[in-house]
C-alpha positions in Angstrom: 97.4 183.3 35.1 95.4 182.6 38.3 93.2 179.6 38.7 90.7 179.4 35.8 87.2 180.5 36.6 85.7 177.1 35.6 87.9 175.5 38.3 86.8 178.1 40.9 83.2 177.3 40.0 83.8 173.6 40.4 85.6 174.1 43.7 82.6 176.1 45.1 80.5 173.0 44.4 82.9 170.2 45.5 85.3 171.9 47.9 88.8 170.4 47.9 87.8 167.0 46.6 89.8 165.4 43.9 89.4 166.8 40.4 90.4 165.0 37.2 91.7 167.7 34.8 93.2 167.8 31.4 96.7 169.3 31.5 99.5 170.2 29.1 103.2 170.5 29.3 105.1 172.5 26.6 108.8 171.4 26.4 110.1 174.4 24.4 113.4 174.1 22.6 115.7 176.7 21.2 118.8 175.1 19.6 120.3 173.0 22.5 118.4 174.8 25.3 115.1 174.2 27.1 112.9 177.0 28.4 111.9 176.5 32.1 110.0 178.4 34.6 110.6 178.6 38.3 107.3 178.3 40.1 106.4 180.9 42.7 104.6 178.4 44.9 107.4 175.9 45.5 110.4 177.5 43.8 111.0 174.4 41.6 112.0 174.6 38.0 109.6 173.0 35.5 108.7 173.1 31.8 105.7 175.2 31.0 102.5 173.5 32.3 98.9 174.4 32.5 95.2 173.4 32.4 93.3 173.0 29.2 90.2 175.2 29.1 86.8 173.7 28.4 86.5 173.1 24.6 90.2 174.1 24.0 92.4 171.8 22.0 95.5 170.6 24.0 98.0 171.8 21.5 96.4 175.3 21.5 96.5 175.2 25.3 100.3 174.5 25.2 100.9 177.5 22.9 98.6 179.7 25.1 100.4 178.7 28.3 103.8 179.4 26.8 102.7 182.9 25.8 100.9 183.6 29.2 103.8 182.3 31.4 106.8 183.5 29.4 105.8 185.8 26.7 107.2 183.7 23.9 105.6 182.4 20.8 106.1 178.7 20.0 105.3 176.1 17.4 103.7 172.9 18.8 105.5 170.2 16.8 104.3 166.9 18.1 102.6 165.1 21.0 105.4 163.5 22.9 103.6 161.7 25.8 100.3 161.2 27.5 99.8 160.0 31.0 98.1 160.6 34.4 100.1 162.5 37.0 100.6 161.5 40.5 97.7 162.8 42.6 98.6 166.1 44.2 97.3 168.3 47.0 97.9 172.1 47.0 98.6 174.2 50.1 95.0 175.3 50.3 93.9 171.6 50.4 92.6 171.3 46.8 93.3 167.9 45.3 93.8 167.1 41.6 95.1 164.6 39.1 95.9 165.7 35.6 95.8 163.8 32.3 99.0 165.4 31.0 99.6 165.9 27.2 103.3 166.7 26.8 104.2 168.5 23.5 107.6 168.9 21.9 107.7 172.6 20.9 110.1 175.0 19.2 110.7 178.6 20.2 109.6 181.0 17.4 109.9 184.5 18.8 110.0 186.7 21.8 112.3 187.2 24.7 111.3 185.0 27.7 110.3 186.9 30.8 108.1 186.3 33.9 104.7 187.1 32.4 102.4 186.1 35.3 102.4 185.5 39.0 102.7 181.7 38.8 106.4 182.1 38.2 109.3 183.9 39.8 111.9 183.3 37.1 112.3 182.0 33.6 115.4 180.8 31.9 116.9 178.8 29.0 118.9 175.8 30.2 121.3 173.6 28.2 119.9 170.0 28.2 122.9 168.7 30.1 122.6 171.5 32.7 118.9 171.2 33.7 118.2 172.0 37.4 116.8 169.3 39.7 113.2 168.6 39.2 110.5 166.0 39.9 111.1 162.7 38.0 107.7 163.0 36.2 108.7 166.4 34.8 112.1 165.1 33.7 110.4 162.1 32.0 108.2 164.6 30.0 111.3 166.5 28.9 113.0 163.2 27.9 110.0 162.2 25.8 109.9 165.5 24.1 113.6 165.4 23.2 113.5 161.7 22.2 112.9 162.4 18.5 110.4 159.5 18.5 107.6 159.8 16.1 104.9 158.2 18.2 103.8 159.5 21.6 104.8 157.7 24.7 102.1 156.4 27.0 102.8 156.3 30.7 102.6 152.7 32.0 100.9 152.0 35.3 
């Protein structure tokens, strides 16, 4: 899914200045595998991520992003962690920081495929064979797989 219209509207007003946005990460499990997407912008493998639309519940956004990016239906089982991301700058100069809500999720149905232009590949990976990824993303996966009942809160 391309950049949401509400973000484009904000960017017309503030340019590339820093935006503080709500985000979600869906760590989708199927038995002992995790569903990952390979981003088309930087070719890195990541769990499913996205922006929460205005008025949308974060758990609903996680399920929506999974469907939009990979074509699979999931159950959102629990909130695994909450924390601000490292500030980032995109190739076009846009800057953002996300308040990420990571959810531990379970695959329900559907064959995973590249369902939008944000990804170039999707795949199921055994937990012990995950590809290299940014440490913040790996920490989100670890929180989702921890089995902990309470959510983790990222410390400063």
